[in-house]
C-alpha positions as CSV (number, residue, x, y, z in Angstrom):
1,M,-13.4,30.4,23.0
2,I,-11.8,28.6,20.0
3,T,-8.9,26.4,20.5
4,P,-6.4,27.0,18.1
5,K,-5.4,24.3,16.1
6,K,-2.0,23.0,16.0
7,S,0.0,22.0,12.8
8,I,1.6,18.8,11.6
9,L,4.4,19.1,9.0
10,F,4.5,16.1,6.4
11,H,7.7,15.3,3.9
12,R,7.3,13.5,1.2
13,W,10.4,12.8,-1.7
14,Y,7.6,11.8,-4.5
15,H,9.7,10.4,-7.7
16,G,7.3,7.5,-8.9
17,Y,4.3,6.1,-7.5
18,T,4.0,3.5,-5.3
19,G,1.7,2.2,-3.0
20,G,3.2,3.6,-0.1
21,H,3.0,7.4,-1.8
22,Q,-0.9,6.8,-2.0
23,K,-1.2,5.8,1.8
24,V,0.6,9.3,2.4
25,C,-1.6,10.6,0.3
26,D,-4.4,8.9,2.3
27,Y,-3.2,10.0,5.4
28,L,-2.7,13.8,4.8
29,H,-6.6,13.5,3.9
30,H,-7.3,11.5,7.0
31,I,-5.4,14.2,9.3
32,Q,-7.1,17.3,7.6
33,S,-10.3,15.6,7.5
34,T,-10.4,16.1,11.6
35,G,-10.6,20.1,11.5
36,L,-8.1,19.3,14.7
37,Y,-4.7,20.5,12.8
38,D,-3.6,22.7,10.2
39,V,-1.7,20.6,7.8
40,N,1.5,21.0,5.8
41,L,3.6,19.3,3.3
42,W,6.5,19.6,1.8
43,L,7.1,18.1,-1.7
44,E,9.5,17.2,-4.2
45,N,7.5,15.9,-7.2
46,K,9.3,14.4,-9.6
47,A,7.3,11.4,-10.8
48,K,6.7,10.5,-14.2
49,T,3.3,8.9,-14.2
50,Q,0.7,9.3,-11.4
51,T,2.3,13.2,-11.3
52,G,-1.2,14.6,-9.6
53,L,-1.1,12.4,-6.8
54,F,-0.3,15.4,-4.5
55,S,-1.9,18.1,-6.6
56,N,-5.0,20.3,-5.5
57,L,-5.0,18.9,-1.9
58,A,-7.5,21.2,-0.4
59,G,-7.1,22.8,3.0
60,I,-3.6,21.8,2.9
61,K,-0.7,23.9,2.5
62,Q,2.3,23.0,1.0
63,V,5.8,24.5,2.3
64,E,8.8,25.7,0.1
65,N,11.4,24.9,2.6
66,Y,11.6,22.0,5.1
67,D,12.4,23.1,8.6
68,P,10.1,21.1,10.8
69,R,11.2,23.1,14.2
70,D,8.0,25.3,13.9
71,F,5.5,22.9,14.0
72,D,3.8,20.9,16.9
73,Y,3.7,17.5,15.1
74,I,5.6,15.6,12.5
75,F,4.7,12.9,10.5
76,L,7.4,10.8,8.7
77,A,7.7,7.6,6.6
78,G,10.1,5.8,5.2
79,L,13.4,7.6,4.3
80,D,11.8,11.0,5.5
81,W,13.9,10.6,8.8
82,N,16.7,11.4,6.6
83,A,15.7,15.0,6.4
84,Y,13.9,15.2,9.8
85,L,17.0,14.1,11.9
86,P,19.4,17.2,11.6
87,F,16.1,19.1,13.5
88,K,15.6,16.3,15.6
89,D,14.0,17.5,19.2
90,N,13.3,15.0,21.9
91,N,9.9,17.0,22.7
92,Q,8.4,16.7,19.5
93,P,5.8,14.2,18.7
94,V,6.8,11.9,15.7
95,I,4.3,10.3,14.0
96,N,6.1,7.9,12.0
97,L,3.7,5.5,9.4
98,I,5.6,1.7,8.7
99,Q,4.4,0.3,5.5
100,H,7.0,-2.8,5.3
101,V,8.1,-5.4,7.2
102,R,11.9,-4.7,6.0
103,H,12.0,-2.0,8.8
104,G,12.3,-4.9,11.0
105,N,15.4,-6.2,9.3
106,P,18.6,-5.4,11.4
107,K,20.7,-5.8,7.6
108,H,18.5,-2.9,6.4
109,P,18.9,0.9,6.4
110,L,15.4,1.6,7.5
111,F,16.1,-0.6,10.6
112,D,18.4,2.0,12.3
113,F,15.4,4.7,12.3
114,L,13.4,2.5,14.8
115,Q,15.8,3.9,17.9
116,H,14.6,7.4,17.5
117,R,11.3,7.6,19.7
118,A,7.8,8.0,17.5
119,I,4.8,6.4,17.6
120,R,4.8,4.5,15.1
121,I,1.5,3.5,12.8
122,C,1.6,-0.1,11.1
123,V,-0.2,-0.9,8.4
124,S,-0.9,-4.8,9.2
125,D,-0.2,-6.7,12.1
126,A,2.7,-8.7,10.1
127,V,4.5,-5.0,10.0
128,K,3.8,-4.4,13.6
129,D,5.1,-7.8,14.7
130,A,8.5,-7.2,12.7
131,I,9.1,-4.0,14.3
132,S,7.8,-4.5,17.7
133,P,10.7,-5.6,19.5
134,Y,13.1,-3.1,17.9
135,A,10.9,0.2,18.4
136,N,11.1,3.1,20.4
137,G,7.8,3.9,21.2
138,P,4.7,2.8,21.1
139,C,3.3,0.7,17.7
140,F,-0.3,0.4,16.6
141,T,-1.9,-1.5,13.4
142,I,-4.3,1.0,11.6
143,K,-5.7,-1.5,8.7
144,M,-5.4,-0.7,5.8
145,G,-7.5,1.1,4.1
146,H,-8.1,1.9,0.0
147,Q,-11.0,3.3,-2.5
148,F,-11.0,0.7,-4.9
149,A,-11.6,1.6,-8.2
150,K,-15.0,0.4,-9.5
151,L,-15.1,-0.8,-13.4
152,K,-17.0,-3.7,-15.0
153,M,-15.4,-4.4,-18.5
154,P,-16.0,-7.5,-20.2
155,K,-13.8,-10.2,-19.4
156,N,-11.9,-10.3,-22.9
157,N,-8.6,-11.5,-21.9
158,D,-7.6,-14.5,-20.2
159,L,-4.2,-13.1,-17.9
160,Y,-3.0,-10.2,-16.9
161,I,0.3,-9.7,-15.4
162,L,1.3,-6.9,-13.2
163,G,5.1,-7.5,-12.9
164,T,6.6,-3.9,-12.2
165,K,8.4,-5.2,-9.1
166,Q,9.8,-8.5,-11.0
167,P,10.0,-7.7,-14.7
168,E,12.2,-10.7,-15.6
169,M,9.6,-13.2,-13.8
170,A,6.9,-11.5,-15.4
171,N,8.3,-11.7,-19.1
172,E,8.9,-15.4,-18.7
173,I,5.6,-16.1,-17.2
174,G,4.0,-14.2,-20.2
175,S,5.8,-16.1,-22.9
176,W,4.7,-19.0,-21.0
177,A,1.2,-18.2,-20.9
178,E,1.0,-17.4,-24.4
179,N,3.0,-20.9,-26.1
180,K,0.1,-22.7,-24.2
181,G,-2.3,-20.2,-26.1
182,F,-3.9,-17.6,-23.5
183,S,-4.4,-13.9,-23.9
184,V,-1.9,-12.0,-22.2
185,I,-1.6,-8.5,-21.1
186,T,2.0,-7.6,-19.7
187,H,3.6,-4.8,-17.7
188,S,6.8,-4.9,-16.5
189,R,7.7,-1.3,-16.7
190,P,5.7,1.6,-14.7
191,V,2.0,2.4,-16.3
192,E,-0.9,4.5,-15.1
193,R,-2.6,3.0,-12.3
194,D,-5.5,3.6,-14.3
195,L,-4.4,1.7,-17.0
196,V,-3.7,-1.4,-14.2
197,Y,-7.3,-1.3,-13.2
198,Q,-8.6,-1.5,-16.6
199,S,-6.4,-4.1,-17.3
200,M,-7.1,-6.1,-14.4
201,A,-10.8,-5.4,-14.7
202,K,-10.8,-7.1,-18.5
203,S,-8.5,-9.9,-17.6
204,R,-10.3,-13.3,-16.2
205,V,-7.3,-13.9,-14.3
206,T,-4.6,-11.7,-12.7
207,I,-1.1,-12.5,-11.8
208,A,0.5,-9.7,-9.4
209,L,4.6,-10.6,-8.7
210,P,5.4,-8.5,-5.3
211,N,9.1,-8.3,-4.0
212,K,9.8,-11.3,-1.6
213,T,8.3,-9.3,1.4
214,E,6.2,-6.2,1.4
215,G,4.5,-4.6,4.0
216,F,0.7,-5.1,2.7
217,Y,0.7,-5.8,-1.0
218,L,-2.3,-3.7,-2.3
219,P,-2.5,-5.4,-6.3
220,G,-3.5,-8.7,-5.0
221,I,-6.6,-7.7,-3.1
222,E,-7.2,-4.9,-5.7
223,A,-7.3,-8.1,-8.5
224,M,-9.6,-9.4,-6.1
225,A,-12.1,-6.7,-6.7
226,L,-11.3,-6.6,-10.8
227,S,-10.7,-9.7,-12.0
228,D,-12.6,-13.1,-11.5
229,W,-9.5,-14.5,-9.7
230,V,-5.9,-13.6,-8.1
231,V,-2.5,-15.2,-8.1
232,V,0.0,-13.9,-5.9
233,P,3.5,-15.0,-4.6
234,D,3.6,-15.2,-0.8
235,C,5.0,-12.1,0.5
236,I,4.4,-12.1,4.5
237,A,1.8,-9.4,4.3
238,N,-0.5,-10.7,1.8
239,R,-1.3,-13.6,4.5
240,E,-4.0,-11.4,5.9
241,Y,-6.3,-11.0,3.0
242,A,-5.4,-14.1,1.1
243,S,-6.5,-16.9,3.3
244,N,-8.9,-19.6,2.0
245,G,-12.5,-19.1,0.9
246,A,-12.1,-16.3,-1.6
247,N,-11.0,-16.1,-5.1
248,I,-7.3,-15.8,-4.9
249,T,-4.2,-18.2,-5.0
250,L,-1.5,-17.5,-2.5
251,C,1.7,-19.7,-4.0
252,E,5.5,-19.8,-3.7
253,H,8.2,-16.9,-4.6
254,S,9.2,-18.9,-8.1
255,I,7.7,-18.8,-11.8
256,E,7.5,-22.6,-11.7
257,A,5.0,-22.1,-8.9
258,C,3.1,-19.1,-10.6
259,K,2.7,-21.5,-13.7
260,V,0.9,-24.5,-11.5
261,S,-0.6,-21.8,-10.0
262,I,-1.7,-20.4,-12.9
263,S,-2.5,-23.6,-14.9
264,K,-4.6,-25.3,-11.8
265,V,-6.8,-22.1,-12.2
266,F,-7.8,-22.3,-15.6
267,G,-8.1,-25.9,-15.9
268,E,-9.6,-27.0,-12.6
269,L,-12.1,-24.0,-11.3
270,S,-15.1,-23.5,-13.4
271,F,-17.2,-20.5,-14.2
272,T,-19.6,-20.9,-11.6
273,R,-16.9,-22.1,-8.5
274,R,-15.0,-18.5,-10.0
275,M,-17.8,-16.5,-9.6
276,F,-18.7,-18.1,-5.7
277,F,-15.3,-17.3,-4.1
278,K,-15.5,-14.1,-6.6
279,Y,-18.4,-13.1,-4.3
280,K,-16.2,-14.3,-1.0
281,G,-13.2,-12.2,-2.4
282,L,-16.0,-9.3,-2.6
283,Q,-16.6,-9.1,1.1
284,R,-13.4,-9.3,2.1
285,V,-12.4,-6.3,0.1
286,K,-15.0,-4.3,1.5
287,S,-13.7,-5.5,4.7
288,Y,-11.1,-2.5,3.9
289,D,-12.7,0.6,3.6
290,L,-11.0,3.8,3.5
291,S,-13.5,5.3,5.2
292,K,-12.5,2.4,7.6
293,E,-9.2,3.3,8.1
294,R,-10.5,7.4,9.0
295,I,-11.9,6.2,11.5
296,C,-9.3,4.9,13.1
297,V,-6.7,7.5,12.5
298,T,-9.1,10.5,13.9
299,S,-9.2,8.5,17.1
300,L,-5.8,7.7,17.6
301,M,-5.1,11.4,16.5
302,K,-7.6,12.8,18.9
303,D,-5.2,11.2,21.9
304,I,-1.7,12.0,20.3
305,D,-0.8,13.8,23.5
306,Q,-1.5,11.4,25.9
307,I,0.2,8.7,23.9
308,W,3.2,10.6,23.3
């Protein structure tokens, strides 16, 4: 006898590409790949970059109206709670993906959602530590996985600055670096992801500028894979992959600290030494393979009723 599949409903306002949207998309694919669930998505797509992220989702049904009452499980991330709460059913299992330490800040609007029972999946231990004292329901860490770009390009640019989250900081560092004689590519406004990857791949050093706190901050580790070296201000969660022994410098979250770190990389690290640490960095990158994340998500979903 064939056991009927249970249904799960995702919700997504997609108004501009972020790593958070990418991760929700990954989870759509992870859960659909189990073959155990009918996966459904309500989507509002108004993004101006990476507009096709949620297109051509094989095996995933897109629903026109968001009504979670007819589904066995609900998947929420970020502000998706606002759409779900008018329909909230205490007997309906909710899977809540948490991607930022700010959820654990009592002064942040996201904090209030922690009072509602859910099975919470955190993208890092830093996130789990931030929310666990306040969360209603079990919390799990599933280590971030990612499909890293594989690009090999001549390193004909000195410095790439990814500053879409800190545009003023990016532009000031860019002007300083150009005055120092470095060749510089600066992105202080959102651009297509492929252009970001190409810029990392052709640059000897990338400086990626996060918010002061993040849940993981993916560009830091992406740059470890594509550039010779990366400088990233400390945003708490990036400490997970930025320990000593790899091609990354973690600095204070200030313009002056960024300048000092960039100068040290170019002034003190020989090509041979950079390549030695790049090799170490690539080993660290491999530990964040997307297939490993899928295995963990699949295992959790098989036990979801017992956990709830």
